C-alpha positions as CSV (number, residue, x, y, z in Angstrom):
1,X,-61.5,88.3,-62.8
2,X,-63.8,90.2,-65.0
3,X,-63.3,93.4,-63.1
4,X,-59.6,93.0,-63.3
5,X,-59.8,92.5,-67.1
6,X,-62.0,95.5,-67.5
7,X,-59.6,97.6,-65.4
8,X,-56.7,96.6,-67.6
9,X,-58.7,97.3,-70.7
10,X,-59.6,100.8,-69.5
11,X,-55.9,101.4,-68.7
12,X,-54.9,100.3,-72.2
13,X,-57.5,102.5,-73.8
14,X,-56.6,105.5,-71.7
15,X,-52.9,105.0,-72.5
16,X,-53.6,104.8,-76.2
17,X,-55.6,108.0,-76.1
18,X,-52.9,109.8,-74.2
19,X,-50.2,108.5,-76.6
20,X,-52.2,109.6,-79.6
21,X,-52.7,113.1,-78.2
22,X,-49.0,113.4,-77.3
23,X,-48.0,112.4,-80.9
24,X,-50.4,114.7,-82.6
25,X,-49.6,117.7,-80.2
26,X,-45.9,117.1,-79.6
27,X,-45.1,120.8,-80.0
28,X,-47.5,121.8,-77.2
29,X,-46.3,118.9,-75.1
30,X,-42.6,119.8,-75.4
31,X,-43.5,123.4,-74.5
32,X,-45.2,122.3,-71.3
33,X,-42.3,120.1,-70.5
34,X,-39.9,123.0,-71.1
35,X,-41.8,125.3,-68.8
36,X,-42.1,122.5,-66.1
37,X,-38.4,121.9,-66.3
38,X,-37.6,125.6,-65.9
39,X,-39.6,125.5,-62.7
40,X,-38.2,122.2,-61.2
41,X,-34.6,122.4,-62.5
42,X,-33.3,124.2,-59.3
43,X,-34.9,121.4,-57.3
44,X,-33.4,118.7,-59.5
45,X,-30.0,120.4,-59.3
46,X,-30.3,120.7,-55.6
47,X,-31.0,117.0,-55.3
48,X,-28.0,116.2,-57.5
49,X,-25.8,118.4,-55.4
50,X,-27.0,116.9,-52.2
51,X,-26.5,113.4,-53.6
52,X,-22.9,114.2,-54.4
53,X,-22.1,116.1,-51.2
54,X,-23.7,113.3,-49.2
55,X,-20.5,111.2,-49.8
56,X,-18.1,113.5,-47.9
57,X,-20.8,114.5,-45.3
58,X,-21.4,110.8,-44.5
59,X,-17.7,110.1,-44.3
60,X,-17.1,113.0,-41.9
61,X,-19.9,111.9,-39.7
62,X,-18.6,108.4,-39.4
63,X,-14.9,109.1,-39.1
64,X,-14.4,112.6,-37.6
65,X,-17.5,113.7,-35.8
66,X,-18.4,110.5,-34.1
67,X,-19.2,112.0,-30.7
68,X,-21.9,114.5,-29.7
69,X,-25.5,115.1,-30.6
70,X,-26.5,114.2,-34.1
71,X,-27.7,117.7,-35.2
72,X,-24.3,119.1,-34.2
73,X,-22.4,116.4,-36.0
74,X,-24.5,116.8,-39.1
75,X,-24.2,120.6,-39.1
76,X,-20.4,120.5,-38.7
77,X,-20.0,117.9,-41.5
78,X,-22.1,119.9,-43.9
79,X,-20.2,123.1,-43.0
80,X,-16.8,121.6,-43.5
81,X,-17.9,120.0,-46.8
82,X,-19.2,123.2,-48.2
83,X,-16.0,125.1,-47.1
84,X,-13.8,122.5,-48.8
85,X,-15.9,122.7,-52.0
86,X,-15.7,126.5,-52.1
87,X,-12.0,126.6,-51.4
88,X,-11.4,124.0,-54.1
89,X,-13.4,125.9,-56.7
90,X,-11.7,129.2,-55.7
91,X,-8.3,127.6,-56.0
92,X,-9.1,126.2,-59.5
93,X,-10.4,129.6,-60.7
94,X,-7.4,131.4,-59.3
95,X,-5.1,129.0,-61.0
96,X,-6.8,128.6,-64.3
97,X,-7.8,132.2,-65.1
98,X,-4.3,133.8,-64.7
99,X,-2.6,130.9,-66.5
100,X,-5.2,131.0,-69.3
101,X,-4.8,134.7,-69.8
102,X,-1.0,134.4,-69.9
103,X,-1.2,131.5,-72.3
104,X,-3.4,133.4,-74.7
105,X,-1.1,136.4,-74.6
106,X,1.9,134.2,-75.3
107,X,-0.1,132.5,-78.1
108,X,-0.9,135.8,-79.8
109,X,2.8,137.0,-79.6
110,X,4.3,133.7,-80.7
111,X,1.9,133.0,-83.6
112,X,3.6,135.2,-86.2
113,X,7.1,133.7,-85.6
114,X,5.5,130.2,-85.6
115,X,4.0,130.9,-89.0
116,X,7.3,132.2,-90.3
117,X,9.0,129.0,-89.1
118,X,6.3,126.9,-90.7
119,X,6.9,128.8,-94.0
120,X,10.6,128.2,-93.8
121,X,10.1,124.5,-93.1
122,X,7.7,124.2,-96.1
123,X,10.3,125.9,-98.3
124,X,13.1,123.6,-97.1
125,X,10.9,120.6,-97.7
126,X,10.1,121.9,-101.2
127,X,13.8,122.2,-102.0
128,X,14.7,118.8,-100.6
129,X,11.7,117.0,-102.1
130,X,10.5,118.5,-105.5
131,X,7.2,116.6,-105.4
132,X,6.3,118.1,-102.0
133,X,7.4,121.5,-103.3
134,X,5.1,121.2,-106.4
135,X,2.2,120.1,-104.1
136,X,2.8,123.1,-101.8
137,X,2.9,125.5,-104.9
138,X,-0.4,124.0,-106.0
139,X,-1.9,124.8,-102.6
140,X,-1.0,128.5,-103.2
141,X,-0.7,129.3,-99.5
142,X,-0.5,133.1,-98.7
143,X,1.5,133.1,-95.5
144,X,1.1,136.9,-95.0
145,X,-2.7,136.8,-95.3
146,X,-2.8,133.7,-93.1
147,X,-0.7,135.4,-90.4
148,X,-2.8,138.6,-90.5
149,X,-6.1,136.6,-90.5
150,X,-5.1,134.4,-87.5
151,X,-3.7,137.3,-85.5
152,X,-6.8,139.5,-86.3
153,X,-9.1,136.6,-85.4
154,X,-7.4,136.2,-82.0
155,X,-7.5,139.9,-81.3
156,X,-11.1,140.3,-82.5
157,X,-12.1,137.3,-80.4
158,X,-10.6,138.9,-77.3
159,X,-12.3,142.2,-78.1
160,X,-15.7,140.5,-78.6
161,X,-15.1,138.6,-75.3
162,X,-14.6,141.9,-73.5
163,X,-17.6,143.4,-75.3
164,X,-20.0,140.6,-74.3
165,X,-18.9,140.7,-70.7
166,X,-22.0,142.7,-69.7
167,X,-24.4,140.3,-71.4
168,X,-22.6,137.4,-69.9
169,X,-22.7,139.0,-66.4
170,X,-26.5,139.6,-66.7
171,X,-27.1,136.0,-67.7
172,X,-24.7,134.8,-65.0
173,X,-26.8,136.6,-62.3
174,X,-29.8,134.5,-63.2
175,X,-27.8,131.3,-63.2
176,X,-26.2,132.3,-59.9
177,X,-29.7,132.8,-58.3
178,X,-30.8,129.4,-59.5
179,X,-27.6,127.9,-58.2
180,X,-28.1,129.5,-54.8
181,X,-31.6,128.1,-54.6
182,X,-30.3,124.7,-55.6
183,X,-27.6,125.0,-52.9
184,X,-30.1,125.9,-50.2
185,X,-32.3,123.1,-51.2
186,X,-29.4,120.6,-51.2
187,X,-28.4,121.8,-47.7
188,X,-31.9,121.2,-46.5
189,X,-32.0,117.7,-48.0
190,X,-28.6,116.8,-46.4
191,X,-29.9,118.1,-43.0
192,X,-33.2,116.2,-43.2
193,X,-32.2,113.2,-45.3
194,X,-33.4,110.5,-42.8
195,X,-36.8,112.3,-42.6
196,X,-37.1,112.5,-46.3
197,X,-36.1,108.9,-46.7
198,X,-38.8,107.8,-44.2
199,X,-41.4,109.9,-46.0
200,X,-40.5,108.4,-49.4
201,X,-40.8,104.8,-47.9
202,X,-44.2,105.6,-46.5
203,X,-45.4,107.1,-49.8
204,X,-44.2,104.0,-51.7
205,X,-45.8,101.6,-49.2
206,X,-49.1,103.5,-49.4
207,X,-49.5,103.5,-53.1
208,X,-47.6,100.4,-54.4
209,X,-47.7,96.6,-53.6
210,X,-45.1,95.3,-51.2
211,X,-43.1,93.4,-53.9
212,X,-42.8,96.6,-56.0
213,X,-41.8,98.6,-53.0
214,X,-39.0,96.2,-52.1
215,X,-37.7,96.2,-55.7
216,X,-37.7,100.0,-55.8
217,X,-35.9,100.2,-52.4
218,X,-33.3,97.7,-53.5
219,X,-32.6,99.7,-56.7
220,X,-32.4,102.9,-54.7
221,X,-29.9,101.3,-52.3
222,X,-27.9,100.1,-55.2
223,X,-27.9,103.5,-56.9
224,X,-26.8,105.2,-53.7
225,X,-23.9,102.7,-53.1
226,X,-22.8,102.8,-56.7
227,X,-22.8,106.6,-57.1
228,X,-21.1,107.0,-53.8
229,X,-18.3,104.6,-54.8
230,X,-18.0,106.3,-58.2
231,X,-17.8,109.8,-56.7
232,X,-15.2,108.8,-54.1
233,X,-13.2,106.7,-56.5
234,X,-13.2,109.4,-59.3
235,X,-12.1,112.1,-56.8
236,X,-9.2,109.9,-55.7
237,X,-8.3,109.2,-59.3
238,X,-8.4,112.9,-60.2
239,X,-6.0,113.7,-57.3
240,X,-3.6,111.0,-58.3
241,X,-3.7,111.9,-62.0
242,X,-3.2,115.6,-61.2
243,X,-0.2,114.9,-59.0
244,X,1.3,112.7,-61.7
245,X,1.0,115.4,-64.3
246,X,2.2,118.1,-61.8
247,X,5.4,116.2,-60.8
248,X,6.1,115.1,-64.4
249,X,5.6,118.6,-66.0
250,X,7.7,120.3,-63.3
251,X,10.4,117.7,-63.6
252,X,10.7,118.1,-67.4
253,X,10.1,121.9,-67.1
254,X,7.0,122.0,-69.3
255,X,5.1,125.4,-69.4
256,X,1.5,125.9,-68.2
257,X,1.9,123.1,-65.6
258,X,-0.7,124.4,-63.2
259,X,-3.2,125.1,-66.0
260,X,-2.8,121.6,-67.5
261,X,-3.0,119.9,-64.0
262,X,-6.2,121.8,-63.2
263,X,-7.8,120.8,-66.5
264,X,-6.7,117.2,-66.1
265,X,-8.1,117.0,-62.6
266,X,-11.4,118.5,-63.5
267,X,-11.8,116.5,-66.8
268,X,-10.9,113.3,-65.0
269,X,-14.6,113.1,-63.9
270,X,-15.4,112.3,-67.6
271,X,-14.2,108.7,-68.1
272,X,-11.9,107.8,-71.0
273,X,-12.2,111.1,-73.0
274,X,-11.8,113.6,-70.2
275,X,-8.0,113.8,-70.0
276,X,-7.7,114.1,-73.8
277,X,-9.4,117.6,-73.5
278,X,-6.5,118.8,-71.3
279,X,-4.0,117.2,-73.6
280,X,-5.4,119.0,-76.7
281,X,-5.5,122.3,-74.8
282,X,-1.9,121.9,-73.6
283,X,-0.6,121.0,-77.0
284,X,-2.3,123.9,-78.7
285,X,-0.8,126.3,-76.2
286,X,2.7,124.8,-76.5
287,X,2.8,124.3,-80.3
288,X,3.4,127.9,-81.4
289,X,6.0,128.5,-78.7
290,X,8.0,125.3,-79.1
291,X,6.7,122.5,-81.5
292,X,9.2,120.0,-80.1
293,X,8.0,120.7,-76.6
294,X,4.5,120.1,-77.7
295,X,5.5,116.7,-79.1
296,X,7.3,115.7,-75.9
297,X,4.2,116.8,-74.0
298,X,2.1,114.5,-76.2
299,X,4.5,111.6,-75.5
300,X,4.4,112.3,-71.7
301,X,0.6,112.4,-71.9
302,X,0.4,109.1,-73.7
303,X,2.6,107.4,-71.1
304,X,0.6,108.8,-68.2
305,X,-2.6,108.0,-69.9
306,X,-1.6,104.3,-70.2
307,X,-0.7,104.2,-66.5
308,X,-4.0,105.8,-65.6
309,X,-6.1,103.7,-68.0
310,X,-4.5,100.3,-67.2
311,X,-3.5,100.7,-63.5
312,X,-5.2,103.6,-61.7
313,X,-8.8,103.6,-63.2
314,X,-9.4,99.9,-63.0
315,X,-8.2,99.6,-59.4
316,X,-9.5,102.9,-58.0
317,X,-12.8,103.3,-59.9
318,X,-13.5,100.2,-62.0
319,X,-13.2,97.7,-59.1
320,X,-15.2,100.0,-56.7
321,X,-18.3,99.9,-59.0
322,X,-17.7,96.4,-60.5
323,X,-18.2,97.5,-64.1
324,X,-16.3,95.8,-67.0
325,X,-14.3,98.0,-69.4
326,X,-16.6,97.3,-72.3
327,X,-19.6,98.6,-70.3
328,X,-17.6,101.7,-69.3
329,X,-16.9,102.5,-73.0
330,X,-20.5,101.9,-74.0
331,X,-21.8,104.0,-71.2
332,X,-19.6,106.9,-72.1
333,X,-20.5,106.7,-75.8
334,X,-24.2,106.4,-75.3
335,X,-24.4,108.9,-72.5
336,X,-22.3,111.4,-74.4
337,X,-24.4,111.1,-77.6
338,X,-27.7,111.5,-75.7
339,X,-26.9,114.1,-73.0
340,X,-23.5,115.4,-73.7
341,X,-21.0,115.9,-70.8
342,X,-23.8,115.2,-68.3
343,X,-24.5,111.9,-69.9
344,X,-20.8,111.0,-69.8
345,X,-20.6,111.9,-66.1
346,X,-23.7,109.9,-65.1
347,X,-23.5,107.1,-67.7
348,X,-20.9,105.0,-65.9
349,X,-22.6,104.7,-62.5
350,X,-26.0,104.2,-64.2
351,X,-24.5,101.5,-66.3
352,X,-23.1,99.9,-63.2
353,X,-26.5,99.8,-61.6
354,X,-28.1,98.4,-64.8
355,X,-25.3,95.8,-64.9
356,X,-26.0,94.6,-61.4
357,X,-29.8,94.6,-61.7
358,X,-29.5,92.7,-65.0
359,X,-27.2,90.2,-63.5
360,X,-29.5,89.6,-60.5
361,X,-32.5,89.2,-62.9
362,X,-30.6,86.7,-65.0
363,X,-29.5,84.7,-62.0
364,X,-33.1,84.7,-60.6
365,X,-34.5,83.5,-63.9
366,X,-31.8,80.8,-64.3
367,X,-32.5,79.5,-60.8
368,X,-36.2,79.4,-61.5
369,X,-35.6,77.6,-64.8
370,X,-33.3,75.0,-63.2
371,X,-35.8,74.5,-60.4
372,X,-38.6,73.9,-62.9
373,X,-36.4,71.5,-65.0
374,X,-35.6,69.7,-61.7
375,X,-39.2,69.3,-60.9
376,X,-40.1,68.1,-64.4
377,X,-37.1,65.6,-64.3
378,X,-38.3,64.2,-61.0
379,X,-41.9,63.8,-62.3
380,X,-40.6,62.0,-65.4
381,X,-38.5,59.7,-63.2
382,X,-41.4,58.9,-61.0
383,X,-43.6,58.1,-64.1
384,X,-40.9,55.8,-65.5
385,X,-40.5,54.0,-62.1
386,X,-44.3,53.6,-61.9
């Protein structure tokens, strides 16, 4: 007992010393963390890619490539998954880039006429309602300077975009190299995932008590199942939502249908707030061309968003991970405020894992408490009978 107490005391003292040094030398510590992160970030990215790609790879192995030797089935599943991902990314880029360039050209050409229409609307409102006219006069809006400023801003922005292409390309090369390293590492992890899992279990069993190992393995299984359900459910939701927008926009002859559908499908991976990004972009592109069309698009978006939020997401994603709507909202808000878009993406499945683990802990404590209360009740009954 004395040795155990001394060991705990030494651990507390060492922890206090380390914490004091970290607080007094936080600049040096953050510099070390930044350098370490720059080294291990391709490995972390590779692990994340492997974790996501494991969902379709596992599905292909179980449903399509069920016969044959395991290395062949694994290689074919990985190859088909990578081809599908590459084709999907290429299709999105081929759709988004031409549509976006055309939309910007239309925006630049339609902006002067839109400002003229806005000026005429303001003058008519001023004639019809004198109070509004007096308020507009007090604002002293120079429509000519506003038109030239906005047009020049768009053109200068396009020129600066072209001028910074070389710098962007040079930085893109470095990011591309890191991405290729991460992709190679993820392929290796997918090919050897059973071996890596066995090594992780052996390492945990060697350095930790059995009860801690079982808790860690249970949490890891829960994380794997939850993230797999979230990825598959979100992909299904993105396809359904994209098809709904595509059919609706083609039916009502809205412009930029392919661009909006691509943005909606990609942003659907960000729960709750993702689709609003595509709605804002679509409205901004349609507003100078036809303001009424932009308003009708907003109405269409609100209708489809209600269908998606109340019917599709709860059934396709919400039920698959078992997370209440309040937890989803809290996960998106907290994850977004801490880690931006990445926090929004990972916040919902992480919150689902915390929700399940917390529920299991509460149930275990309640069972223990009821058992203790039952024992104490039986003892008091025996004493009263005696």
